[in-house]
C-alpha positions in Angstrom: 21.7 -29.4 102.2 22.6 -27.0 105.3 24.3 -23.8 104.3 27.2 -21.8 106.0 28.2 -18.1 105.6 31.7 -17.5 104.5 33.1 -15.5 107.4 31.2 -12.2 107.6 30.6 -11.8 104.0 26.9 -12.8 103.6 27.6 -15.2 101.0 26.2 -18.5 101.8 27.7 -21.9 100.8 26.7 -25.7 100.7 28.4 -27.5 103.8 29.8 -29.5 101.0 32.0 -28.1 98.1 32.7 -29.6 94.8 36.1 -30.1 94.4 37.6 -30.0 90.5 41.4 -30.6 90.6 40.8 -33.8 88.6 39.1 -32.1 85.6 41.3 -31.7 82.7 43.5 -34.9 83.1 41.3 -37.8 85.0 38.1 -36.1 83.9 37.2 -34.8 80.6 35.4 -31.5 80.0 31.8 -33.3 79.8 32.5 -35.1 82.7 33.2 -31.7 84.7 30.1 -30.3 83.4 28.2 -33.6 84.4 29.5 -33.2 87.8 28.7 -29.6 88.1 24.8 -30.2 87.0 24.4 -33.1 89.4 26.0 -31.4 92.3 23.9 -28.2 91.8 20.5 -30.4 91.4 21.6 -31.9 94.7 22.1 -29.0 97.0 25.6 -27.9 96.4 26.3 -24.6 95.3 29.9 -24.3 95.9 32.8 -25.2 93.5 36.5 -24.8 94.2 39.3 -24.6 91.8 42.7 -23.0 91.2 44.8 -21.3 88.5 47.1 -24.2 88.5 44.7 -27.2 88.5 44.4 -29.9 87.3 47.0 -31.7 89.7 46.6 -35.3 88.6 49.1 -34.9 87.4 50.5 -31.4 87.3 51.9 -30.2 84.4 52.8 -27.1 82.1 50.8 -28.5 79.3 47.3 -28.8 81.4 47.6 -25.8 83.9 44.5 -23.8 83.7 42.5 -26.4 81.9 40.1 -27.0 85.1 39.1 -23.0 85.1 38.4 -23.3 81.3 36.2 -26.2 82.0 34.5 -24.6 84.7 34.5 -21.5 82.1 32.7 -23.5 79.1 29.9 -24.5 81.5 29.5 -21.1 82.8 29.4 -20.1 79.1 26.5 -22.6 78.6 24.9 -21.7 81.7 24.7 -18.0 81.9 21.2 -18.0 83.6 22.6 -20.1 86.4 25.9 -18.2 87.2 24.2 -16.7 90.5 23.3 -19.9 91.7 26.9 -21.1 91.9 29.7 -19.8 94.4 33.0 -20.2 92.4 36.2 -20.0 94.6 39.7 -19.8 92.7 43.2 -19.3 93.9 46.4 -17.3 92.9 49.4 -19.6 93.0 52.5 -18.1 94.6 56.4 -19.0 95.0 57.7 -22.2 93.8 55.3 -23.4 91.1 57.1 -23.1 88.0 54.5 -23.6 85.6 52.7 -20.4 86.7 54.5 -17.1 86.2 57.8 -19.1 86.7 57.2 -19.4 90.4 56.7 -15.6 91.2 55.6 -14.8 94.5 52.0 -13.4 95.4 52.3 -9.6 94.7 50.1 -7.1 93.2 51.5 -7.4 89.8 50.9 -11.4 90.0 47.2 -10.7 91.3 46.4 -8.7 88.7 47.7 -11.1 86.0 46.2 -14.2 87.9 42.9 -12.6 88.4 42.4 -11.4 84.8 43.5 -14.8 83.2 41.1 -16.9 85.8 38.1 -14.5 84.9 38.9 -15.2 81.0 39.5 -18.7 81.8 36.1 -19.1 84.0 34.1 -16.7 81.4 32.9 -14.7 84.3 33.0 -11.2 85.4 33.6 -11.9 89.1 35.0 -14.6 91.3 32.9 -15.1 94.4 35.9 -16.3 96.6 39.5 -15.4 95.7 42.2 -17.3 97.8 45.8 -17.1 98.2 47.0 -20.6 97.5 50.1 -20.7 100.0 52.0 -18.0 102.0 55.2 -16.7 100.4 57.4 -17.2 103.5 56.5 -20.7 102.9 54.1 -23.3 105.4 54.2 -26.2 107.3 51.8 -27.8 105.2 52.0 -31.1 102.8 54.3 -32.8 105.1 56.6 -30.2 105.7 55.8 -29.9 109.4 58.6 -32.5 110.3 61.3 -29.9 109.3 59.6 -26.6 109.5 61.7 -23.7 110.8 60.1 -20.0 110.8 63.3 -18.5 112.0 64.3 -17.4 108.7 61.3 -15.3 108.1 61.6 -11.8 108.3 58.9 -10.3 110.0 58.8 -6.9 108.7 59.1 -7.8 105.1 56.2 -10.7 105.5 53.9 -7.7 106.7 54.8 -5.3 104.3 54.0 -7.9 101.8 50.7 -8.7 103.4 49.9 -5.2 103.5 50.3 -4.6 99.6 48.5 -7.8 98.8 45.6 -6.7 100.6 45.5 -3.1 98.9 45.7 -4.8 95.7 43.0 -7.2 96.6 41.0 -4.0 97.8 41.2 -2.4 94.4 39.8 -5.6 92.7 36.9 -6.0 95.5 36.1 -2.3 94.4 36.2 -3.1 90.7 33.5 -5.8 91.2 35.9 -8.6 90.0 36.1 -10.3 93.5 33.3 -10.7 96.3 35.3 -12.0 99.0 39.0 -13.1 99.9 40.5 -16.3 101.7 43.7 -17.8 102.6 45.0 -21.5 102.2 47.9 -23.5 103.7 48.0 -20.7 106.4 49.4 -20.6 110.1 47.4 -19.5 113.1 50.0 -16.4 113.2 49.8 -15.6 109.6 45.9 -15.7 109.7 45.8 -13.5 112.7 48.2 -11.1 110.6 46.1 -10.8 107.8 43.0 -10.0 109.9 44.6 -7.4 111.9 46.0 -5.5 108.9 42.6 -5.6 107.2 41.0 -4.2 110.3 43.8 -1.7 110.8 43.6 -0.2 107.3 40.0 -1.1 106.2 40.7 -3.4 103.6 39.0 -6.5 102.7 38.8 -9.1 105.4 39.9 -12.8 105.1 36.8 -14.7 105.3 38.1 -18.5 105.0 41.1 -20.5 105.2 41.4 -23.5 103.0 43.6 -26.2 104.6 44.0 -29.9 104.7 41.6 -31.6 107.2 40.7 -35.2 107.8 40.3 -38.0 110.2 44.3 -38.5 109.5 45.2 -34.9 109.5 43.8 -32.6 112.5 46.5 -29.9 112.7 43.6 -27.6 112.3 42.1 -28.6 115.8 44.2 -26.6 118.1 45.3 -22.9 117.5 43.4 -22.5 114.2 40.3 -23.8 115.7 40.6 -21.2 118.4 41.1 -18.4 115.6 38.4 -19.6 113.7 35.8 -19.6 116.6 36.9 -16.0 117.7 37.4 -14.3 114.1 34.8 -16.2 112.1 37.3 -17.5 109.8 35.8 -20.8 108.6 37.8 -23.7 107.4 37.4 -25.0 104.0 38.9 -28.5 104.3 40.8 -30.1 101.3 41.6 -33.7 101.2 38.9 -34.8 103.6 39.3 -38.3 102.2 42.9 -38.2 102.2 43.3 -38.8 98.5 41.1 -41.6 98.6 42.9 -43.4 101.7 39.6 -42.8 103.9 37.3 -44.4 101.3 38.8 -47.9 101.7 40.0 -48.1 97.7 43.5 -49.0 99.0 42.8 -51.6 101.7 43.9 -54.5 99.8 47.1 -52.7 98.3 50.3 -54.1 99.4 54.0 -53.2 98.4 53.9 -51.2 95.2 50.2 -52.1 94.2 48.1 -49.4 93.3 44.5 -49.3 92.0 44.3 -48.7 88.2 43.1 -45.3 87.3 43.5 -43.8 91.0 45.7 -40.9 92.0 48.2 -42.9 93.4 48.3 -44.8 90.1 48.2 -41.6 87.7 49.8 -39.0 89.8 51.5 -39.6 93.2 52.4 -43.0 94.2 53.1 -42.1 97.8 49.9 -39.7 97.7 51.9 -36.7 98.6 53.6 -38.3 101.7 50.4 -39.7 103.1 51.3 -43.6 102.1 53.3 -45.4 104.9 52.7 -48.2 107.4 51.2 -45.7 110.2 48.9 -44.3 107.8 47.4 -47.8 106.8 47.1 -49.0 110.3 45.0 -45.8 111.1 42.9 -46.4 108.0 42.4 -49.8 108.9 41.1 -48.8 112.4 39.0 -46.3 111.1 37.4 -48.4 108.1 36.9 -51.1 111.1 34.5 -48.5 112.6 32.4 -47.9 109.7 31.9 -51.4 109.2 31.1 -52.1 112.7 28.2 -49.6 112.6 27.1 -50.3 109.1 28.3 -47.1 107.4 30.0 -46.4 104.1 33.3 -45.5 104.9 33.6 -42.3 102.7 30.4 -41.2 103.9 31.5 -41.4 107.7 34.8 -39.6 106.8 32.9 -36.6 105.3 30.1 -36.8 107.9 32.7 -36.4 110.8 34.3 -33.5 109.0 30.9 -31.8 108.9 30.4 -32.1 112.8 33.4 -29.8 113.4 32.1 -26.3 114.6 34.8 -24.5 112.6 33.9 -26.0 109.3 32.6 -23.6 106.4 32.5 -26.2 103.9 34.0 -29.7 103.1 35.9 -29.9 99.8 35.7 -33.0 98.4 36.6 -34.2 94.5 35.3 -37.3 92.5 36.4 -38.9 89.2 33.0 -41.1 88.7 29.5 -40.1 89.0 29.1 -43.1 91.7 31.7 -41.4 93.8 30.1 -38.0 93.4 26.6 -39.3 94.5 27.9 -41.4 97.3 29.7 -38.3 98.8 26.8 -35.9 98.6 24.7 -38.5 100.6 27.1 -38.0 103.5 25.3 -34.6 104.2 22.3 -36.6 105.5 24.3 -38.7 107.6 24.0 -38.4 111.4 27.0 -39.9 113.4 26.0 -41.6 116.7 27.6 -40.8 120.1 29.0 -44.4 119.9 30.6 -43.6 116.5 31.9 -40.6 117.8 33.4 -42.0 120.9 35.2 -44.7 118.7 36.7 -42.2 116.4 37.9 -40.5 119.2 39.7 -43.6 120.5 41.2 -44.2 117.3 42.4 -40.7 117.2 44.3 -41.0 120.5 46.0 -44.1 119.1 47.1 -42.5 115.9 46.9 -38.5 116.5 49.4 -37.9 113.5 49.8 -41.0 111.1 51.4 -38.8 108.6 
């Protein structure tokens, strides 16, 4: 499988990344371990997690279980620790199950990182990401009401600098190899990069934002930033919580496939479930059927064509789903397929 560099770090990762947010709720520890083993045996060397996972559903009782499942795999496979790049995230403002929703600060990073290292049963994290900005963001369907005018510029920059200084200490201590962003904007990303250069502090290597055939906010200013600054995208929800696999195609009204994320966690899939989305999904699925392609594989393979992509993060609740998704790395989309996708994009540029 093709590998890409994380920013300018020298760390090489597979172009597909194994997401883990179902481990601990929809998937057991044994199933999580089986997925890791299979992924490593089939060219994936990159696993993404977060201290707040699992998310299907989120709860105080299960918070942190995903990292602990990865940790028991690491403990059983100590000789393979160097074969896998593990990325995790520190939570920030608003998530009450972690430190009562405290914002990201040097103190919360200290606590979060040490807890993650304990849970993961490792001495270091390969990529440590800030899960979302303290100042808020437009992601997760917040773009419809996003208003940055309440942000305090100097306060934001001061916090960024103190966070970078804290991360620098952990990098020097050998606890973190590289750092990254998540749910960030072009302005925010540019400020992190500027401050790190100005003060000789760790440089953000990646940005983990939502990206799929249905969510292409990244294509404009952030794509330009990625190109000029070597800030690669780690795309989450490339299958739009399963919408781009076709498994919801026959659902009407309140129907949801039993055991799916829409059934066990979030019925509207985080604001993704609406009439326009279903029309767009049907149009993209028709392209897959027209060209004899697996819909999920086409959706992932399209993400892999994007020039700013460092790795595409996908999850699976079954080994069949995992195997099918990994095959997307070998799928090359024809010019005709790409042209058909562009036509649907022009028709449905922002379905949710």
